[in-house]
Chimera marker file (.cmm) of the C-alpha trace (Angstrom):
<marker_set name="trace">
<marker id="1" x="-24.908" y="-129.401" z="-35.623" r="1" g="1" b="0" radius="0.5"/>
<marker id="2" x="-26.415" y="-131.730" z="-33.027" r="1" g="1" b="0" radius="0.5"/>
<marker id="3" x="-28.657" y="-133.309" z="-35.694" r="1" g="1" b="0" radius="0.5"/>
<marker id="4" x="-25.631" y="-133.861" z="-37.932" r="1" g="1" b="0" radius="0.5"/>
<marker id="5" x="-23.694" y="-135.362" z="-35.047" r="1" g="1" b="0" radius="0.5"/>
<marker id="6" x="-26.540" y="-137.776" z="-34.271" r="1" g="1" b="0" radius="0.5"/>
<marker id="7" x="-26.744" y="-138.757" z="-37.956" r="1" g="1" b="0" radius="0.5"/>
<marker id="8" x="-23.041" y="-139.539" z="-37.857" r="1" g="1" b="0" radius="0.5"/>
<marker id="9" x="-23.621" y="-141.678" z="-34.775" r="1" g="1" b="0" radius="0.5"/>
<marker id="10" x="-22.230" y="-139.401" z="-32.090" r="1" g="1" b="0" radius="0.5"/>
<marker id="11" x="-23.095" y="-136.462" z="-29.920" r="1" g="1" b="0" radius="0.5"/>
<marker id="12" x="-20.511" y="-134.332" z="-28.199" r="1" g="1" b="0" radius="0.5"/>
<marker id="13" x="-20.931" y="-132.100" z="-25.182" r="1" g="1" b="0" radius="0.5"/>
<marker id="14" x="-18.120" y="-129.777" z="-24.199" r="1" g="1" b="0" radius="0.5"/>
<marker id="15" x="-17.909" y="-128.230" z="-20.787" r="1" g="1" b="0" radius="0.5"/>
<marker id="16" x="-15.321" y="-125.991" z="-19.231" r="1" g="1" b="0" radius="0.5"/>
<marker id="17" x="-15.174" y="-125.603" z="-15.467" r="1" g="1" b="0" radius="0.5"/>
<marker id="18" x="-14.062" y="-122.080" z="-14.577" r="1" g="1" b="0" radius="0.5"/>
<marker id="19" x="-15.116" y="-120.766" z="-11.182" r="1" g="1" b="0" radius="0.5"/>
<marker id="20" x="-18.419" y="-122.578" z="-11.345" r="1" g="1" b="0" radius="0.5"/>
<marker id="21" x="-20.002" y="-123.966" z="-8.206" r="1" g="1" b="0" radius="0.5"/>
<marker id="22" x="-19.981" y="-127.558" z="-7.042" r="1" g="1" b="0" radius="0.5"/>
<marker id="23" x="-23.729" y="-127.600" z="-7.782" r="1" g="1" b="0" radius="0.5"/>
<marker id="24" x="-23.071" y="-126.532" z="-11.420" r="1" g="1" b="0" radius="0.5"/>
<marker id="25" x="-20.473" y="-129.274" z="-11.815" r="1" g="1" b="0" radius="0.5"/>
<marker id="26" x="-22.875" y="-131.848" z="-10.333" r="1" g="1" b="0" radius="0.5"/>
<marker id="27" x="-25.595" y="-130.722" z="-12.771" r="1" g="1" b="0" radius="0.5"/>
<marker id="28" x="-23.174" y="-131.352" z="-15.649" r="1" g="1" b="0" radius="0.5"/>
<marker id="29" x="-22.250" y="-134.807" z="-14.325" r="1" g="1" b="0" radius="0.5"/>
<marker id="30" x="-25.955" y="-135.649" z="-13.855" r="1" g="1" b="0" radius="0.5"/>
<marker id="31" x="-26.712" y="-134.502" z="-17.407" r="1" g="1" b="0" radius="0.5"/>
<marker id="32" x="-23.955" y="-136.710" z="-18.799" r="1" g="1" b="0" radius="0.5"/>
<marker id="33" x="-25.194" y="-139.749" z="-16.858" r="1" g="1" b="0" radius="0.5"/>
<marker id="34" x="-28.823" y="-139.108" z="-17.823" r="1" g="1" b="0" radius="0.5"/>
<marker id="35" x="-27.906" y="-138.839" z="-21.511" r="1" g="1" b="0" radius="0.5"/>
<marker id="36" x="-25.090" y="-141.381" z="-21.777" r="1" g="1" b="0" radius="0.5"/>
<marker id="37" x="-26.934" y="-143.532" z="-24.354" r="1" g="1" b="0" radius="0.5"/>
<marker id="38" x="-26.663" y="-140.549" z="-26.715" r="1" g="1" b="0" radius="0.5"/>
<marker id="39" x="-23.063" y="-139.570" z="-25.952" r="1" g="1" b="0" radius="0.5"/>
<marker id="40" x="-20.476" y="-141.661" z="-27.772" r="1" g="1" b="0" radius="0.5"/>
<marker id="41" x="-17.442" y="-139.538" z="-27.026" r="1" g="1" b="0" radius="0.5"/>
<marker id="42" x="-16.530" y="-136.777" z="-24.656" r="1" g="1" b="0" radius="0.5"/>
<marker id="43" x="-13.692" y="-134.338" z="-24.200" r="1" g="1" b="0" radius="0.5"/>
<marker id="44" x="-13.260" y="-133.701" z="-20.506" r="1" g="1" b="0" radius="0.5"/>
<marker id="45" x="-11.080" y="-130.886" z="-19.321" r="1" g="1" b="0" radius="0.5"/>
<marker id="46" x="-10.778" y="-128.025" z="-16.918" r="1" g="1" b="0" radius="0.5"/>
<marker id="47" x="-10.045" y="-124.355" z="-17.404" r="1" g="1" b="0" radius="0.5"/>
<marker id="48" x="-6.409" y="-123.418" z="-18.031" r="1" g="1" b="0" radius="0.5"/>
<marker id="49" x="-5.170" y="-119.900" z="-17.363" r="1" g="1" b="0" radius="0.5"/>
<marker id="50" x="-3.229" y="-119.147" z="-20.541" r="1" g="1" b="0" radius="0.5"/>
<marker id="51" x="-0.902" y="-116.216" z="-21.120" r="1" g="1" b="0" radius="0.5"/>
<marker id="52" x="-2.714" y="-113.295" z="-22.794" r="1" g="1" b="0" radius="0.5"/>
<marker id="53" x="-6.105" y="-115.042" z="-22.835" r="1" g="1" b="0" radius="0.5"/>
<marker id="54" x="-9.072" y="-112.821" z="-21.881" r="1" g="1" b="0" radius="0.5"/>
<marker id="55" x="-9.102" y="-114.203" z="-18.306" r="1" g="1" b="0" radius="0.5"/>
<marker id="56" x="-5.373" y="-113.505" z="-18.017" r="1" g="1" b="0" radius="0.5"/>
<marker id="57" x="-5.742" y="-109.921" z="-19.267" r="1" g="1" b="0" radius="0.5"/>
<marker id="58" x="-8.922" y="-109.137" z="-17.254" r="1" g="1" b="0" radius="0.5"/>
<marker id="59" x="-9.006" y="-111.553" z="-14.309" r="1" g="1" b="0" radius="0.5"/>
<marker id="60" x="-11.673" y="-109.673" z="-12.325" r="1" g="1" b="0" radius="0.5"/>
<marker id="61" x="-14.165" y="-110.104" z="-15.147" r="1" g="1" b="0" radius="0.5"/>
<marker id="62" x="-13.801" y="-113.872" z="-14.746" r="1" g="1" b="0" radius="0.5"/>
<marker id="63" x="-13.900" y="-114.035" z="-10.909" r="1" g="1" b="0" radius="0.5"/>
<marker id="64" x="-10.151" y="-114.636" z="-10.772" r="1" g="1" b="0" radius="0.5"/>
<marker id="65" x="-8.689" y="-112.989" z="-7.673" r="1" g="1" b="0" radius="0.5"/>
<marker id="66" x="-5.018" y="-113.829" z="-8.268" r="1" g="1" b="0" radius="0.5"/>
<marker id="67" x="-2.826" y="-115.116" z="-11.082" r="1" g="1" b="0" radius="0.5"/>
<marker id="68" x="0.366" y="-116.754" z="-9.853" r="1" g="1" b="0" radius="0.5"/>
<marker id="69" x="3.168" y="-115.775" z="-12.215" r="1" g="1" b="0" radius="0.5"/>
<marker id="70" x="6.559" y="-116.977" z="-11.059" r="1" g="1" b="0" radius="0.5"/>
<marker id="71" x="9.447" y="-114.713" z="-12.176" r="1" g="1" b="0" radius="0.5"/>
<marker id="72" x="11.794" y="-117.662" z="-12.788" r="1" g="1" b="0" radius="0.5"/>
<marker id="73" x="9.298" y="-119.104" z="-15.303" r="1" g="1" b="0" radius="0.5"/>
<marker id="74" x="9.426" y="-116.259" z="-17.808" r="1" g="1" b="0" radius="0.5"/>
<marker id="75" x="8.434" y="-118.524" z="-20.730" r="1" g="1" b="0" radius="0.5"/>
<marker id="76" x="5.392" y="-119.982" z="-18.965" r="1" g="1" b="0" radius="0.5"/>
<marker id="77" x="2.246" y="-120.375" z="-21.036" r="1" g="1" b="0" radius="0.5"/>
<marker id="78" x="-0.096" y="-121.620" z="-18.283" r="1" g="1" b="0" radius="0.5"/>
<marker id="79" x="-0.465" y="-120.168" z="-14.786" r="1" g="1" b="0" radius="0.5"/>
<marker id="80" x="-1.956" y="-121.241" z="-11.489" r="1" g="1" b="0" radius="0.5"/>
<marker id="81" x="-4.729" y="-118.967" z="-10.274" r="1" g="1" b="0" radius="0.5"/>
<marker id="82" x="-7.148" y="-118.372" z="-7.405" r="1" g="1" b="0" radius="0.5"/>
<marker id="83" x="-10.852" y="-117.592" z="-7.788" r="1" g="1" b="0" radius="0.5"/>
<marker id="84" x="-13.084" y="-115.264" z="-5.790" r="1" g="1" b="0" radius="0.5"/>
<marker id="85" x="-15.925" y="-117.811" z="-5.671" r="1" g="1" b="0" radius="0.5"/>
<marker id="86" x="-16.725" y="-121.256" z="-6.977" r="1" g="1" b="0" radius="0.5"/>
<marker id="87" x="-14.424" y="-124.182" z="-7.676" r="1" g="1" b="0" radius="0.5"/>
<marker id="88" x="-10.694" y="-123.622" z="-7.645" r="1" g="1" b="0" radius="0.5"/>
<marker id="89" x="-8.436" y="-125.374" z="-10.164" r="1" g="1" b="0" radius="0.5"/>
<marker id="90" x="-7.591" y="-128.276" z="-7.799" r="1" g="1" b="0" radius="0.5"/>
<marker id="91" x="-11.223" y="-129.076" z="-6.999" r="1" g="1" b="0" radius="0.5"/>
<marker id="92" x="-12.235" y="-128.839" z="-10.679" r="1" g="1" b="0" radius="0.5"/>
<marker id="93" x="-9.440" y="-131.267" z="-11.569" r="1" g="1" b="0" radius="0.5"/>
<marker id="94" x="-10.524" y="-133.672" z="-8.800" r="1" g="1" b="0" radius="0.5"/>
<marker id="95" x="-14.119" y="-133.621" z="-10.061" r="1" g="1" b="0" radius="0.5"/>
<marker id="96" x="-12.970" y="-134.295" z="-13.624" r="1" g="1" b="0" radius="0.5"/>
<marker id="97" x="-10.707" y="-137.170" z="-12.525" r="1" g="1" b="0" radius="0.5"/>
<marker id="98" x="-13.407" y="-138.698" z="-10.313" r="1" g="1" b="0" radius="0.5"/>
<marker id="99" x="-15.941" y="-138.505" z="-13.140" r="1" g="1" b="0" radius="0.5"/>
<marker id="100" x="-13.453" y="-139.987" z="-15.624" r="1" g="1" b="0" radius="0.5"/>
<marker id="101" x="-12.775" y="-142.893" z="-13.221" r="1" g="1" b="0" radius="0.5"/>
<marker id="102" x="-16.492" y="-143.786" z="-13.178" r="1" g="1" b="0" radius="0.5"/>
<marker id="103" x="-16.861" y="-143.991" z="-16.961" r="1" g="1" b="0" radius="0.5"/>
<marker id="104" x="-17.116" y="-147.463" z="-18.454" r="1" g="1" b="0" radius="0.5"/>
<marker id="105" x="-14.201" y="-148.745" z="-20.499" r="1" g="1" b="0" radius="0.5"/>
<marker id="106" x="-14.754" y="-148.549" z="-24.239" r="1" g="1" b="0" radius="0.5"/>
<marker id="107" x="-13.367" y="-150.946" z="-26.818" r="1" g="1" b="0" radius="0.5"/>
<marker id="108" x="-12.479" y="-147.979" z="-29.016" r="1" g="1" b="0" radius="0.5"/>
<marker id="109" x="-11.979" y="-144.941" z="-26.758" r="1" g="1" b="0" radius="0.5"/>
<marker id="110" x="-12.497" y="-141.607" z="-28.478" r="1" g="1" b="0" radius="0.5"/>
<marker id="111" x="-9.999" y="-138.774" z="-28.238" r="1" g="1" b="0" radius="0.5"/>
<marker id="112" x="-10.836" y="-135.130" z="-28.846" r="1" g="1" b="0" radius="0.5"/>
<marker id="113" x="-7.749" y="-134.248" z="-30.916" r="1" g="1" b="0" radius="0.5"/>
<marker id="114" x="-9.001" y="-136.196" z="-33.910" r="1" g="1" b="0" radius="0.5"/>
<marker id="115" x="-12.772" y="-135.928" z="-33.310" r="1" g="1" b="0" radius="0.5"/>
<marker id="116" x="-13.334" y="-133.652" z="-36.306" r="1" g="1" b="0" radius="0.5"/>
<marker id="117" x="-11.687" y="-136.139" z="-38.668" r="1" g="1" b="0" radius="0.5"/>
<marker id="118" x="-13.744" y="-138.993" z="-37.221" r="1" g="1" b="0" radius="0.5"/>
<marker id="119" x="-16.890" y="-136.859" z="-37.578" r="1" g="1" b="0" radius="0.5"/>
<marker id="120" x="-16.131" y="-136.011" z="-41.222" r="1" g="1" b="0" radius="0.5"/>
<marker id="121" x="-15.265" y="-139.639" z="-41.976" r="1" g="1" b="0" radius="0.5"/>
<marker id="122" x="-18.501" y="-140.836" z="-40.352" r="1" g="1" b="0" radius="0.5"/>
<marker id="123" x="-20.490" y="-138.324" z="-42.438" r="1" g="1" b="0" radius="0.5"/>
<marker id="124" x="-18.755" y="-139.556" z="-45.591" r="1" g="1" b="0" radius="0.5"/>
<marker id="125" x="-19.503" y="-143.213" z="-44.767" r="1" g="1" b="0" radius="0.5"/>
<marker id="126" x="-23.136" y="-142.362" z="-43.973" r="1" g="1" b="0" radius="0.5"/>
<marker id="127" x="-23.532" y="-140.590" z="-47.350" r="1" g="1" b="0" radius="0.5"/>
<marker id="128" x="-22.140" y="-143.702" z="-49.098" r="1" g="1" b="0" radius="0.5"/>
<marker id="129" x="-24.601" y="-145.907" z="-47.121" r="1" g="1" b="0" radius="0.5"/>
<marker id="130" x="-21.679" y="-148.053" z="-46.005" r="1" g="1" b="0" radius="0.5"/>
<marker id="131" x="-21.453" y="-149.779" z="-42.601" r="1" g="1" b="0" radius="0.5"/>
<marker id="132" x="-19.529" y="-147.978" z="-39.901" r="1" g="1" b="0" radius="0.5"/>
<marker id="133" x="-16.144" y="-149.477" z="-38.986" r="1" g="1" b="0" radius="0.5"/>
<marker id="134" x="-15.969" y="-150.866" z="-35.420" r="1" g="1" b="0" radius="0.5"/>
<marker id="135" x="-14.229" y="-147.770" z="-34.048" r="1" g="1" b="0" radius="0.5"/>
<marker id="136" x="-17.134" y="-145.554" z="-35.231" r="1" g="1" b="0" radius="0.5"/>
<marker id="137" x="-20.066" y="-147.845" z="-34.505" r="1" g="1" b="0" radius="0.5"/>
<marker id="138" x="-21.825" y="-147.799" z="-31.129" r="1" g="1" b="0" radius="0.5"/>
<marker id="139" x="-20.424" y="-150.519" z="-28.853" r="1" g="1" b="0" radius="0.5"/>
<marker id="140" x="-23.739" y="-152.395" z="-28.721" r="1" g="1" b="0" radius="0.5"/>
<marker id="141" x="-23.855" y="-152.770" z="-32.537" r="1" g="1" b="0" radius="0.5"/>
<marker id="142" x="-22.137" y="-155.734" z="-34.161" r="1" g="1" b="0" radius="0.5"/>
<marker id="143" x="-20.155" y="-154.727" z="-37.258" r="1" g="1" b="0" radius="0.5"/>
<link id1="1" id2="2" r="1" g="1" b="0" radius="0.2"/>
<link id1="2" id2="3" r="1" g="1" b="0" radius="0.2"/>
<link id1="3" id2="4" r="1" g="1" b="0" radius="0.2"/>
<link id1="4" id2="5" r="1" g="1" b="0" radius="0.2"/>
<link id1="5" id2="6" r="1" g="1" b="0" radius="0.2"/>
<link id1="6" id2="7" r="1" g="1" b="0" radius="0.2"/>
<link id1="7" id2="8" r="1" g="1" b="0" radius="0.2"/>
<link id1="8" id2="9" r="1" g="1" b="0" radius="0.2"/>
<link id1="9" id2="10" r="1" g="1" b="0" radius="0.2"/>
<link id1="10" id2="11" r="1" g="1" b="0" radius="0.2"/>
<link id1="11" id2="12" r="1" g="1" b="0" radius="0.2"/>
<link id1="12" id2="13" r="1" g="1" b="0" radius="0.2"/>
<link id1="13" id2="14" r="1" g="1" b="0" radius="0.2"/>
<link id1="14" id2="15" r="1" g="1" b="0" radius="0.2"/>
<link id1="15" id2="16" r="1" g="1" b="0" radius="0.2"/>
<link id1="16" id2="17" r="1" g="1" b="0" radius="0.2"/>
<link id1="17" id2="18" r="1" g="1" b="0" radius="0.2"/>
<link id1="18" id2="19" r="1" g="1" b="0" radius="0.2"/>
<link id1="19" id2="20" r="1" g="1" b="0" radius="0.2"/>
<link id1="20" id2="21" r="1" g="1" b="0" radius="0.2"/>
<link id1="21" id2="22" r="1" g="1" b="0" radius="0.2"/>
<link id1="22" id2="23" r="1" g="1" b="0" radius="0.2"/>
<link id1="23" id2="24" r="1" g="1" b="0" radius="0.2"/>
<link id1="24" id2="25" r="1" g="1" b="0" radius="0.2"/>
<link id1="25" id2="26" r="1" g="1" b="0" radius="0.2"/>
<link id1="26" id2="27" r="1" g="1" b="0" radius="0.2"/>
<link id1="27" id2="28" r="1" g="1" b="0" radius="0.2"/>
<link id1="28" id2="29" r="1" g="1" b="0" radius="0.2"/>
<link id1="29" id2="30" r="1" g="1" b="0" radius="0.2"/>
<link id1="30" id2="31" r="1" g="1" b="0" radius="0.2"/>
<link id1="31" id2="32" r="1" g="1" b="0" radius="0.2"/>
<link id1="32" id2="33" r="1" g="1" b="0" radius="0.2"/>
<link id1="33" id2="34" r="1" g="1" b="0" radius="0.2"/>
<link id1="34" id2="35" r="1" g="1" b="0" radius="0.2"/>
<link id1="35" id2="36" r="1" g="1" b="0" radius="0.2"/>
<link id1="36" id2="37" r="1" g="1" b="0" radius="0.2"/>
<link id1="37" id2="38" r="1" g="1" b="0" radius="0.2"/>
<link id1="38" id2="39" r="1" g="1" b="0" radius="0.2"/>
<link id1="39" id2="40" r="1" g="1" b="0" radius="0.2"/>
<link id1="40" id2="41" r="1" g="1" b="0" radius="0.2"/>
<link id1="41" id2="42" r="1" g="1" b="0" radius="0.2"/>
<link id1="42" id2="43" r="1" g="1" b="0" radius="0.2"/>
<link id1="43" id2="44" r="1" g="1" b="0" radius="0.2"/>
<link id1="44" id2="45" r="1" g="1" b="0" radius="0.2"/>
<link id1="45" id2="46" r="1" g="1" b="0" radius="0.2"/>
<link id1="46" id2="47" r="1" g="1" b="0" radius="0.2"/>
<link id1="47" id2="48" r="1" g="1" b="0" radius="0.2"/>
<link id1="48" id2="49" r="1" g="1" b="0" radius="0.2"/>
<link id1="49" id2="50" r="1" g="1" b="0" radius="0.2"/>
<link id1="50" id2="51" r="1" g="1" b="0" radius="0.2"/>
<link id1="51" id2="52" r="1" g="1" b="0" radius="0.2"/>
<link id1="52" id2="53" r="1" g="1" b="0" radius="0.2"/>
<link id1="53" id2="54" r="1" g="1" b="0" radius="0.2"/>
<link id1="54" id2="55" r="1" g="1" b="0" radius="0.2"/>
<link id1="55" id2="56" r="1" g="1" b="0" radius="0.2"/>
<link id1="56" id2="57" r="1" g="1" b="0" radius="0.2"/>
<link id1="57" id2="58" r="1" g="1" b="0" radius="0.2"/>
<link id1="58" id2="59" r="1" g="1" b="0" radius="0.2"/>
<link id1="59" id2="60" r="1" g="1" b="0" radius="0.2"/>
<link id1="60" id2="61" r="1" g="1" b="0" radius="0.2"/>
<link id1="61" id2="62" r="1" g="1" b="0" radius="0.2"/>
<link id1="62" id2="63" r="1" g="1" b="0" radius="0.2"/>
<link id1="63" id2="64" r="1" g="1" b="0" radius="0.2"/>
<link id1="64" id2="65" r="1" g="1" b="0" radius="0.2"/>
<link id1="65" id2="66" r="1" g="1" b="0" radius="0.2"/>
<link id1="66" id2="67" r="1" g="1" b="0" radius="0.2"/>
<link id1="67" id2="68" r="1" g="1" b="0" radius="0.2"/>
<link id1="68" id2="69" r="1" g="1" b="0" radius="0.2"/>
<link id1="69" id2="70" r="1" g="1" b="0" radius="0.2"/>
<link id1="70" id2="71" r="1" g="1" b="0" radius="0.2"/>
<link id1="71" id2="72" r="1" g="1" b="0" radius="0.2"/>
<link id1="72" id2="73" r="1" g="1" b="0" radius="0.2"/>
<link id1="73" id2="74" r="1" g="1" b="0" radius="0.2"/>
<link id1="74" id2="75" r="1" g="1" b="0" radius="0.2"/>
<link id1="75" id2="76" r="1" g="1" b="0" radius="0.2"/>
<link id1="76" id2="77" r="1" g="1" b="0" radius="0.2"/>
<link id1="77" id2="78" r="1" g="1" b="0" radius="0.2"/>
<link id1="78" id2="79" r="1" g="1" b="0" radius="0.2"/>
<link id1="79" id2="80" r="1" g="1" b="0" radius="0.2"/>
<link id1="80" id2="81" r="1" g="1" b="0" radius="0.2"/>
<link id1="81" id2="82" r="1" g="1" b="0" radius="0.2"/>
<link id1="82" id2="83" r="1" g="1" b="0" radius="0.2"/>
<link id1="83" id2="84" r="1" g="1" b="0" radius="0.2"/>
<link id1="84" id2="85" r="1" g="1" b="0" radius="0.2"/>
<link id1="85" id2="86" r="1" g="1" b="0" radius="0.2"/>
<link id1="86" id2="87" r="1" g="1" b="0" radius="0.2"/>
<link id1="87" id2="88" r="1" g="1" b="0" radius="0.2"/>
<link id1="88" id2="89" r="1" g="1" b="0" radius="0.2"/>
<link id1="89" id2="90" r="1" g="1" b="0" radius="0.2"/>
<link id1="90" id2="91" r="1" g="1" b="0" radius="0.2"/>
<link id1="91" id2="92" r="1" g="1" b="0" radius="0.2"/>
<link id1="92" id2="93" r="1" g="1" b="0" radius="0.2"/>
<link id1="93" id2="94" r="1" g="1" b="0" radius="0.2"/>
<link id1="94" id2="95" r="1" g="1" b="0" radius="0.2"/>
<link id1="95" id2="96" r="1" g="1" b="0" radius="0.2"/>
<link id1="96" id2="97" r="1" g="1" b="0" radius="0.2"/>
<link id1="97" id2="98" r="1" g="1" b="0" radius="0.2"/>
<link id1="98" id2="99" r="1" g="1" b="0" radius="0.2"/>
<link id1="99" id2="100" r="1" g="1" b="0" radius="0.2"/>
<link id1="100" id2="101" r="1" g="1" b="0" radius="0.2"/>
<link id1="101" id2="102" r="1" g="1" b="0" radius="0.2"/>
<link id1="102" id2="103" r="1" g="1" b="0" radius="0.2"/>
<link id1="103" id2="104" r="1" g="1" b="0" radius="0.2"/>
<link id1="104" id2="105" r="1" g="1" b="0" radius="0.2"/>
<link id1="105" id2="106" r="1" g="1" b="0" radius="0.2"/>
<link id1="106" id2="107" r="1" g="1" b="0" radius="0.2"/>
<link id1="107" id2="108" r="1" g="1" b="0" radius="0.2"/>
<link id1="108" id2="109" r="1" g="1" b="0" radius="0.2"/>
<link id1="109" id2="110" r="1" g="1" b="0" radius="0.2"/>
<link id1="110" id2="111" r="1" g="1" b="0" radius="0.2"/>
<link id1="111" id2="112" r="1" g="1" b="0" radius="0.2"/>
<link id1="112" id2="113" r="1" g="1" b="0" radius="0.2"/>
<link id1="113" id2="114" r="1" g="1" b="0" radius="0.2"/>
<link id1="114" id2="115" r="1" g="1" b="0" radius="0.2"/>
<link id1="115" id2="116" r="1" g="1" b="0" radius="0.2"/>
<link id1="116" id2="117" r="1" g="1" b="0" radius="0.2"/>
<link id1="117" id2="118" r="1" g="1" b="0" radius="0.2"/>
<link id1="118" id2="119" r="1" g="1" b="0" radius="0.2"/>
<link id1="119" id2="120" r="1" g="1" b="0" radius="0.2"/>
<link id1="120" id2="121" r="1" g="1" b="0" radius="0.2"/>
<link id1="121" id2="122" r="1" g="1" b="0" radius="0.2"/>
<link id1="122" id2="123" r="1" g="1" b="0" radius="0.2"/>
<link id1="123" id2="124" r="1" g="1" b="0" radius="0.2"/>
<link id1="124" id2="125" r="1" g="1" b="0" radius="0.2"/>
<link id1="125" id2="126" r="1" g="1" b="0" radius="0.2"/>
<link id1="126" id2="127" r="1" g="1" b="0" radius="0.2"/>
<link id1="127" id2="128" r="1" g="1" b="0" radius="0.2"/>
<link id1="128" id2="129" r="1" g="1" b="0" radius="0.2"/>
<link id1="129" id2="130" r="1" g="1" b="0" radius="0.2"/>
<link id1="130" id2="131" r="1" g="1" b="0" radius="0.2"/>
<link id1="131" id2="132" r="1" g="1" b="0" radius="0.2"/>
<link id1="132" id2="133" r="1" g="1" b="0" radius="0.2"/>
<link id1="133" id2="134" r="1" g="1" b="0" radius="0.2"/>
<link id1="134" id2="135" r="1" g="1" b="0" radius="0.2"/>
<link id1="135" id2="136" r="1" g="1" b="0" radius="0.2"/>
<link id1="136" id2="137" r="1" g="1" b="0" radius="0.2"/>
<link id1="137" id2="138" r="1" g="1" b="0" radius="0.2"/>
<link id1="138" id2="139" r="1" g="1" b="0" radius="0.2"/>
<link id1="139" id2="140" r="1" g="1" b="0" radius="0.2"/>
<link id1="140" id2="141" r="1" g="1" b="0" radius="0.2"/>
<link id1="141" id2="142" r="1" g="1" b="0" radius="0.2"/>
<link id1="142" id2="143" r="1" g="1" b="0" radius="0.2"/>
</marker_set>
């Protein structure tokens, strides 16, 4: 998959922060900075405690010490939580926001929701040996 992504002109790394340590998060940030010439888009996010997800059903397995379910929010899908060790939800969000703030602005920012369509389109263009449109080409390439 990584070879296909590079052929299409992009590489994507996904990372979820769920009760990892600050050192783990820093390793991820360092990896992204060290490899930024090869990363054309990224989907940054933090762990969400979702109703009936494995971590919701078996919190101890995932180092979750407490799930905060408020009785007046009986239709809630996401819940606040506390972890036994590692980063809590607030710290993970702060790290993500801080990292996002340090990224350079892009002429054509990439959004995860439509990444698969962009990937398929890029593969199609590559097969046709056609030039990439500006929103798919690397920023340092004139189209």
